[in-house]
N, C-alpha and C positions, 0 to 999 in steps of 0.2 A: 530219080522219080520212081523206079520200080520199088524201092525200099520203102517209100512212103507210102504207096498203095498197100503193100503187104502189113504195115503198121496199122492203117485203118480197118483191114479186115480181121486182125487180130483183137482190135479194140471193139468191133461189133459182136464177135464171137464170145468175147469174155461179157460183154453187156447182156446177151442173151441167156447165157448160163447163169448169171447173178439173178435175173429176172426170173427164169424157171425156178430156181432154188427158192427164191422168196416166195414165190406162188405155192411151192411144196408146203412150206412152212405153215403159210396162212391156211392152208387147206386142212392141214391137221388140227389147228387150233382154232378155225374160224367159227365153231360154235360155241366158244366160250363166252358167254353171256351171263349176267346176274341171273341167279336161281337156275342156270342151267349146268350141267358137268359134264365133263369129259373124262372118259376112263382110260387110264394109260395101260393099256393091254401088255405093252412091251416093258414095262418098269415091275420087274420081279425082284424078289428077295431069295436068297437061298434059304432054305426050309429052316425056320426058327433062328433066322440070324438078321442082322441090319446091313449085311453085304449086298449091294445092288448087283444085279446082272448087268454085262457090258452094253447090251441093248438097252437096259433101262439108262445108263447114263447117257448113251447118245440121244435118247428122248429127251431127257431132262436137258440135254444141251440145246435142243430144238425149242423147248420151251423158254430156257433162257434167252434165246435169240428173239422170240416172238415177244417175250416181256421187255425186252430191250427197246423192241420196236413200238411197244404200246406203254409207254412209261406211266401212264395213269393208271393203268389197270391193277388192281390188288386181287390176288388169289387165296383161294383155301385149298389147302392140302389135305383130303380125307383119306385115312388108310383103314382098311377093314381085313379081318382074317376070316378063316374058314372055321367052322365048328370042331376043331381037332384040339385036344388039350383042355385047359381049364379056362373058363370066363375070364378069370382074373388075369391068368399068364397071356390070354390073348389080348386084353385090353390094354396090358402093359405093353405088349410087343407092338401092337399097332400104333400106340402113341410114340414108342421110340422109333420107329420106322417112318412116321409122320416126321417127327422133329429130324430124323437124318436127313429126309428130301427136303426139308425148309433150309436146314444147314447146306446141303450142297448148292441150293439155288442161290442162296447168301455168299457162299464163297465164290460163286462165278460172277458176282457183281449186283444181284438183285438186293435192294435195300431190304432189311428185315421187316421194316414197317409196312412193306407191301405183301408180306407172307403171313397167314395165320394158319395153323395145322391143328388137326385133330385126330384121334385114334378112336375108333368104335369098336375094335375088337370082332367079336362075332355077333354083336347085337344089331346090326341092320343088313341080313343077308338079302341078295337079290332073289336067289332061289331056295327052296327048301334042302336042307341037307340030304334028304332021300333022292334027290335029283341027280342023274348021272352028271359027273364033272362039277358037283356042286363046289367042290374045294376049290378048283381053278376059278369058277365064276364068282364065287363069293370073296376071295382073296384078291383085293384090288386097291388100286390108288385112284382117287377122283380128283380132278382139278376144277374148280368152278370160280368165278368171278364174284368178289362179294362187293366191290367197288369199281366203277369205271367212271370217270368224270372228263 
């Protein structure tokens, strides 16, 4: 009989952790709506490369779990760069990075038809290049919903 009681306590503990973890995922992406975006601040690339940071991979893994739970949601991945280097090179780099993010999501099981991706280079900055930290602010990855049925 005591063994059975321990088993029930363990099951309740696991259930609470799963619920808490699900709420954490939902709170990170709960503002995903049509015509609204979430900036993934932790998803960064090494300077002038396509290599994702470890924190970025962890965030994308949470996005995958969110999308697995919301199977009707289709997203748009938009990548922006800072105003360093040529406009053409930045545009190409942002498009390649967006493709890299979309490919990562696809390899984790999200169907390609649920993902659109765009690179805008330095053409849509959030702040002026004269603003302190403009490089960090303007280099970003945005996720938005383009269709949710």
